PDB file as gemmi writes it, atoms N, CA and C in Angstrom:
CRYST1    1.000    1.000    1.000  90.00  90.00  90.00 P 1                      
ATOM      1  N   UNK A   1      19.793   1.211   2.356  1.00  0.00           N  
ATOM      2  CA  UNK A   1      18.727   1.522   1.434  1.00  0.00           C  
ATOM      3  C   UNK A   1      19.114   2.768   0.655  1.00  0.00           C  
ATOM      4  N   UNK A   2      19.017   2.708  -0.656  1.00  0.00           N  
ATOM      5  CA  UNK A   2      19.337   3.850  -1.489  1.00  0.00           C  
ATOM      6  C   UNK A   2      18.290   4.934  -1.297  1.00  0.00           C  
ATOM      7  N   UNK A   3      18.714   6.176  -1.506  1.00  0.00           N  
ATOM      8  CA  UNK A   3      17.802   7.297  -1.307  1.00  0.00           C  
ATOM      9  C   UNK A   3      16.589   7.211  -2.227  1.00  0.00           C  
ATOM     10  N   UNK A   4      16.781   6.729  -3.454  1.00  0.00           N  
ATOM     11  CA  UNK A   4      15.658   6.639  -4.384  1.00  0.00           C  
ATOM     12  C   UNK A   4      14.604   5.635  -3.925  1.00  0.00           C  
ATOM     13  N   UNK A   5      15.003   4.646  -3.132  1.00  0.00           N  
ATOM     14  CA  UNK A   5      14.064   3.643  -2.630  1.00  0.00           C  
ATOM     15  C   UNK A   5      13.529   3.987  -1.250  1.00  0.00           C  
ATOM     16  N   UNK A   6      14.058   5.029  -0.631  1.00  0.00           N  
ATOM     17  CA  UNK A   6      13.672   5.357   0.741  1.00  0.00           C  
ATOM     18  C   UNK A   6      12.221   5.817   0.841  1.00  0.00           C  
ATOM     19  N   UNK A   7      11.802   6.672  -0.065  1.00  0.00           N  
ATOM     20  CA  UNK A   7      10.440   7.207   0.018  1.00  0.00           C  
ATOM     21  C   UNK A   7       9.393   6.115  -0.218  1.00  0.00           C  
ATOM     22  N   UNK A   8       9.509   5.311  -1.291  1.00  0.00           N  
ATOM     23  CA  UNK A   8       8.517   4.240  -1.456  1.00  0.00           C  
ATOM     24  C   UNK A   8       8.509   3.258  -0.286  1.00  0.00           C  
ATOM     25  N   UNK A   9       9.687   2.959   0.265  1.00  0.00           N  
ATOM     26  CA  UNK A   9       9.752   2.036   1.398  1.00  0.00           C  
ATOM     27  C   UNK A   9       9.034   2.617   2.606  1.00  0.00           C  
ATOM     28  N   UNK A  10       9.207   3.912   2.839  1.00  0.00           N  
ATOM     29  CA  UNK A  10       8.522   4.561   3.965  1.00  0.00           C  
ATOM     30  C   UNK A  10       7.019   4.601   3.733  1.00  0.00           C  
ATOM     31  N   UNK A  11       6.617   4.876   2.494  1.00  0.00           N  
ATOM     32  CA  UNK A  11       5.187   4.893   2.182  1.00  0.00           C  
ATOM     33  C   UNK A  11       4.564   3.515   2.350  1.00  0.00           C  
ATOM     34  N   UNK A  12       5.326   2.472   2.042  1.00  0.00           N  
ATOM     35  CA  UNK A  12       4.828   1.112   2.236  1.00  0.00           C  
ATOM     36  C   UNK A  12       4.591   0.845   3.723  1.00  0.00           C  
ATOM     37  N   UNK A  13       5.491   1.332   4.550  1.00  0.00           N  
ATOM     38  CA  UNK A  13       5.322   1.189   6.001  1.00  0.00           C  
ATOM     39  C   UNK A  13       4.092   1.973   6.458  1.00  0.00           C  
ATOM     40  N   UNK A  14       3.932   3.185   5.947  1.00  0.00           N  
ATOM     41  CA  UNK A  14       2.759   3.993   6.296  1.00  0.00           C  
ATOM     42  C   UNK A  14       1.480   3.266   5.893  1.00  0.00           C  
ATOM     43  N   UNK A  15       1.485   2.678   4.705  1.00  0.00           N  
ATOM     44  CA  UNK A  15       0.316   1.926   4.247  1.00  0.00           C  
ATOM     45  C   UNK A  15      -0.009   0.762   5.157  1.00  0.00           C  
ATOM     46  N   UNK A  16       1.023   0.021   5.544  1.00  0.00           N  
ATOM     47  CA  UNK A  16       0.811  -1.120   6.453  1.00  0.00           C  
ATOM     48  C   UNK A  16       0.239  -0.663   7.789  1.00  0.00           C  
ATOM     49  N   UNK A  17       0.808   0.420   8.334  1.00  0.00           N  
ATOM     50  CA  UNK A  17       0.330   0.925   9.625  1.00  0.00           C  
ATOM     51  C   UNK A  17      -1.116   1.404   9.535  1.00  0.00           C  
ATOM     52  N   UNK A  18      -1.444   2.092   8.453  1.00  0.00           N  
ATOM     53  CA  UNK A  18      -2.828   2.554   8.280  1.00  0.00           C  
ATOM     54  C   UNK A  18      -3.775   1.375   8.128  1.00  0.00           C  
ATOM     55  N   UNK A  19      -3.327   0.361   7.411  1.00  0.00           N  
ATOM     56  CA  UNK A  19      -4.146  -0.839   7.240  1.00  0.00           C  
ATOM     57  C   UNK A  19      -4.398  -1.509   8.591  1.00  0.00           C  
ATOM     58  N   UNK A  20      -3.349  -1.624   9.394  1.00  0.00           N  
ATOM     59  CA  UNK A  20      -3.503  -2.236  10.719  1.00  0.00           C  
ATOM     60  C   UNK A  20      -4.413  -1.417  11.624  1.00  0.00           C  
ATOM     61  N   UNK A  21      -4.389  -0.097  11.456  1.00  0.00           N  
ATOM     62  CA  UNK A  21      -5.217   0.784  12.274  1.00  0.00           C  
ATOM     63  C   UNK A  21      -6.664   0.836  11.792  1.00  0.00           C  
ATOM     64  N   UNK A  22      -6.941   0.191  10.656  1.00  0.00           N  
ATOM     65  CA  UNK A  22      -8.301   0.187  10.133  1.00  0.00           C  
ATOM     66  C   UNK A  22      -8.589   1.324   9.170  1.00  0.00           C  
ATOM     67  N   UNK A  23      -7.583   2.124   8.863  1.00  0.00           N  
ATOM     68  CA  UNK A  23      -7.741   3.228   7.910  1.00  0.00           C  
ATOM     69  C   UNK A  23      -7.430   2.710   6.515  1.00  0.00           C  
ATOM     70  N   UNK A  24      -8.401   2.030   5.923  1.00  0.00           N  
ATOM     71  CA  UNK A  24      -8.163   1.387   4.631  1.00  0.00           C  
ATOM     72  C   UNK A  24      -8.026   2.391   3.499  1.00  0.00           C  
ATOM     73  N   UNK A  25      -8.721   3.497   3.581  1.00  0.00           N  
ATOM     74  CA  UNK A  25      -8.586   4.518   2.542  1.00  0.00           C  
ATOM     75  C   UNK A  25      -7.176   5.103   2.578  1.00  0.00           C  
ATOM     76  N   UNK A  26      -6.678   5.392   3.763  1.00  0.00           N  
ATOM     77  CA  UNK A  26      -5.305   5.891   3.896  1.00  0.00           C  
ATOM     78  C   UNK A  26      -4.294   4.888   3.394  1.00  0.00           C  
ATOM     79  N   UNK A  27      -4.544   3.603   3.636  1.00  0.00           N  
ATOM     80  CA  UNK A  27      -3.647   2.550   3.162  1.00  0.00           C  
ATOM     81  C   UNK A  27      -3.652   2.498   1.641  1.00  0.00           C  
ATOM     82  N   UNK A  28      -4.833   2.608   1.038  1.00  0.00           N  
ATOM     83  CA  UNK A  28      -4.938   2.582  -0.422  1.00  0.00           C  
ATOM     84  C   UNK A  28      -4.159   3.757  -1.021  1.00  0.00           C  
ATOM     85  N   UNK A  29      -4.296   4.926  -0.430  1.00  0.00           N  
ATOM     86  CA  UNK A  29      -3.589   6.109  -0.933  1.00  0.00           C  
ATOM     87  C   UNK A  29      -2.076   5.905  -0.831  1.00  0.00           C  
ATOM     88  N   UNK A  30      -1.599   5.390   0.289  1.00  0.00           N  
ATOM     89  CA  UNK A  30      -0.159   5.159   0.459  1.00  0.00           C  
ATOM     90  C   UNK A  30       0.337   4.110  -0.530  1.00  0.00           C  
ATOM     91  N   UNK A  31      -0.406   3.026  -0.695  1.00  0.00           N  
ATOM     92  CA  UNK A  31      -0.003   1.977  -1.642  1.00  0.00           C  
ATOM     93  C   UNK A  31       0.003   2.515  -3.074  1.00  0.00           C  
ATOM     94  N   UNK A  32      -0.953   3.362  -3.395  1.00  0.00           N  
ATOM     95  CA  UNK A  32      -0.988   3.963  -4.736  1.00  0.00           C  
ATOM     96  C   UNK A  32       0.266   4.789  -4.976  1.00  0.00           C  
ATOM     97  N   UNK A  33       0.674   5.550  -3.982  1.00  0.00           N  
ATOM     98  CA  UNK A  33       1.881   6.361  -4.127  1.00  0.00           C  
ATOM     99  C   UNK A  33       3.121   5.489  -4.324  1.00  0.00           C  
ATOM    100  N   UNK A  34       3.162   4.358  -3.641  1.00  0.00           N  
ATOM    101  CA  UNK A  34       4.283   3.427  -3.816  1.00  0.00           C  
ATOM    102  C   UNK A  34       4.314   2.928  -5.257  1.00  0.00           C  
ATOM    103  N   UNK A  35       3.158   2.563  -5.783  1.00  0.00           N  
ATOM    104  CA  UNK A  35       3.088   2.061  -7.153  1.00  0.00           C  
ATOM    105  C   UNK A  35       3.518   3.145  -8.137  1.00  0.00           C  
ATOM    106  N   UNK A  36       3.052   4.366  -7.926  1.00  0.00           N  
ATOM    107  CA  UNK A  36       3.403   5.465  -8.824  1.00  0.00           C  
ATOM    108  C   UNK A  36       4.877   5.841  -8.747  1.00  0.00           C  
ATOM    109  N   UNK A  37       5.518   5.552  -7.625  1.00  0.00           N  
ATOM    110  CA  UNK A  37       6.946   5.871  -7.474  1.00  0.00           C  
ATOM    111  C   UNK A  37       7.807   5.020  -8.408  1.00  0.00           C  
ATOM    112  N   UNK A  38       7.303   3.862  -8.808  1.00  0.00           N  
ATOM    113  CA  UNK A  38       7.988   3.065  -9.811  1.00  0.00           C  
ATOM    114  C   UNK A  38       9.025   2.077  -9.315  1.00  0.00           C  
ATOM    115  N   UNK A  39       9.190   1.932  -8.014  1.00  0.00           N  
ATOM    116  CA  UNK A  39      10.120   0.934  -7.493  1.00  0.00           C  
ATOM    117  C   UNK A  39       9.494  -0.452  -7.688  1.00  0.00           C  
ATOM    118  N   UNK A  40      10.102  -1.325  -8.504  1.00  0.00           N  
ATOM    119  CA  UNK A  40       9.451  -2.604  -8.835  1.00  0.00           C  
ATOM    120  C   UNK A  40       9.134  -3.474  -7.617  1.00  0.00           C  
ATOM    121  N   UNK A  41      10.052  -3.597  -6.688  1.00  0.00           N  
ATOM    122  CA  UNK A  41       9.810  -4.454  -5.522  1.00  0.00           C  
ATOM    123  C   UNK A  41       8.704  -3.877  -4.640  1.00  0.00           C  
ATOM    124  N   UNK A  42       8.782  -2.587  -4.379  1.00  0.00           N  
ATOM    125  CA  UNK A  42       7.763  -1.944  -3.556  1.00  0.00           C  
ATOM    126  C   UNK A  42       6.410  -1.949  -4.232  1.00  0.00           C  
ATOM    127  N   UNK A  43       6.404  -1.713  -5.542  1.00  0.00           N  
ATOM    128  CA  UNK A  43       5.140  -1.702  -6.281  1.00  0.00           C  
ATOM    129  C   UNK A  43       4.486  -3.076  -6.272  1.00  0.00           C  
ATOM    130  N   UNK A  44       5.288  -4.122  -6.372  1.00  0.00           N  
ATOM    131  CA  UNK A  44       4.732  -5.479  -6.346  1.00  0.00           C  
ATOM    132  C   UNK A  44       4.059  -5.766  -5.008  1.00  0.00           C  
ATOM    133  N   UNK A  45       4.717  -5.379  -3.919  1.00  0.00           N  
ATOM    134  CA  UNK A  45       4.120  -5.607  -2.600  1.00  0.00           C  
ATOM    135  C   UNK A  45       2.874  -4.746  -2.415  1.00  0.00           C  
ATOM    136  N   UNK A  46       2.934  -3.506  -2.869  1.00  0.00           N  
ATOM    137  CA  UNK A  46       1.776  -2.615  -2.741  1.00  0.00           C  
ATOM    138  C   UNK A  46       0.584  -3.170  -3.519  1.00  0.00           C  
ATOM    139  N   UNK A  47       0.830  -3.711  -4.709  1.00  0.00           N  
ATOM    140  CA  UNK A  47      -0.259  -4.309  -5.497  1.00  0.00           C  
ATOM    141  C   UNK A  47      -0.860  -5.513  -4.781  1.00  0.00           C  
ATOM    142  N   UNK A  48       0.002  -6.348  -4.196  1.00  0.00           N  
ATOM    143  CA  UNK A  48      -0.505  -7.509  -3.447  1.00  0.00           C  
ATOM    144  C   UNK A  48      -1.378  -7.063  -2.278  1.00  0.00           C  
ATOM    145  N   UNK A  49      -0.941  -6.046  -1.569  1.00  0.00           N  
ATOM    146  CA  UNK A  49      -1.705  -5.558  -0.420  1.00  0.00           C  
ATOM    147  C   UNK A  49      -3.023  -4.923  -0.864  1.00  0.00           C  
ATOM    148  N   UNK A  50      -2.998  -4.192  -1.971  1.00  0.00           N  
ATOM    149  CA  UNK A  50      -4.235  -3.621  -2.511  1.00  0.00           C  
ATOM    150  C   UNK A  50      -5.213  -4.707  -2.910  1.00  0.00           C  
ATOM    151  N   UNK A  51      -4.708  -5.741  -3.570  1.00  0.00           N  
ATOM    152  CA  UNK A  51      -5.576  -6.853  -3.968  1.00  0.00           C  
ATOM    153  C   UNK A  51      -6.196  -7.517  -2.748  1.00  0.00           C  
ATOM    154  N   UNK A  52      -5.423  -7.673  -1.685  1.00  0.00           N  
ATOM    155  CA  UNK A  52      -5.945  -8.287  -0.461  1.00  0.00           C  
ATOM    156  C   UNK A  52      -7.045  -7.410   0.154  1.00  0.00           C  
ATOM    157  N   UNK A  53      -6.844  -6.094   0.120  1.00  0.00           N  
ATOM    158  CA  UNK A  53      -7.878  -5.192   0.641  1.00  0.00           C  
ATOM    159  C   UNK A  53      -9.161  -5.303  -0.182  1.00  0.00           C  
ATOM    160  N   UNK A  54      -9.019  -5.372  -1.479  1.00  0.00           N  
ATOM    161  CA  UNK A  54     -10.194  -5.477  -2.355  1.00  0.00           C  
ATOM    162  C   UNK A  54     -10.939  -6.780  -2.087  1.00  0.00           C  
ATOM    163  N   UNK A  55     -10.214  -7.860  -1.925  1.00  0.00           N  
ATOM    164  CA  UNK A  55     -10.859  -9.152  -1.637  1.00  0.00           C  
ATOM    165  C   UNK A  55     -11.618  -9.073  -0.328  1.00  0.00           C  
ATOM    166  N   UNK A  56     -11.025  -8.435   0.685  1.00  0.00           N  
ATOM    167  CA  UNK A  56     -11.714  -8.303   1.975  1.00  0.00           C  
ATOM    168  C   UNK A  56     -12.942  -7.411   1.850  1.00  0.00           C  
ATOM    169  N   UNK A  57     -12.846  -6.319   1.076  1.00  0.00           N  
ATOM    170  CA  UNK A  57     -13.972  -5.412   0.912  1.00  0.00           C  
ATOM    171  C   UNK A  57     -15.074  -6.034   0.078  1.00  0.00           C  
ATOM    172  N   UNK A  58     -14.723  -6.901  -0.863  1.00  0.00           N  
ATOM    173  CA  UNK A  58     -15.709  -7.473  -1.785  1.00  0.00           C  
ATOM    174  C   UNK A  58     -16.803  -8.245  -1.058  1.00  0.00           C  
ATOM    175  N   UNK A  59     -16.494  -8.814   0.072  1.00  0.00           N  
ATOM    176  CA  UNK A  59     -17.469  -9.595   0.826  1.00  0.00           C  
ATOM    177  C   UNK A  59     -18.350  -8.776   1.731  1.00  0.00           C  
ATOM    178  N   UNK A  60     -18.114  -7.463   1.802  1.00  0.00           N  
ATOM    179  CA  UNK A  60     -18.886  -6.606   2.703  1.00  0.00           C  
ATOM    180  C   UNK A  60     -20.009  -5.894   1.966  1.00  0.00           C  
ATOM    181  N   UNK A  61     -21.178  -5.815   2.579  1.00  0.00           N  
ATOM    182  CA  UNK A  61     -22.263  -5.081   1.940  1.00  0.00           C  
ATOM    183  C   UNK A  61     -21.961  -3.580   1.930  1.00  0.00           C  
ATOM    184  N   UNK A  62     -22.506  -2.888   0.956  1.00  0.00           N  
ATOM    185  CA  UNK A  62     -22.266  -1.439   0.821  1.00  0.00           C  
ATOM    186  C   UNK A  62     -23.238  -0.665   1.657  1.00  0.00           C  
TER     187      UNK A  62                                                      
END                                                                             
């Protein structure tokens, strides 16, 4: 893994772990950082995961 891709890849892992732990806000923050880092592959996965979180949240009452 190239050094430029290391940070977004690690943040993606952090996002996944936070999502699994139920920390959805932490996952959103990590995924946002991946998207802002600009790595196309990582950003695509982060967007998919964010969309999945939104779909899950959409069905829950506020």
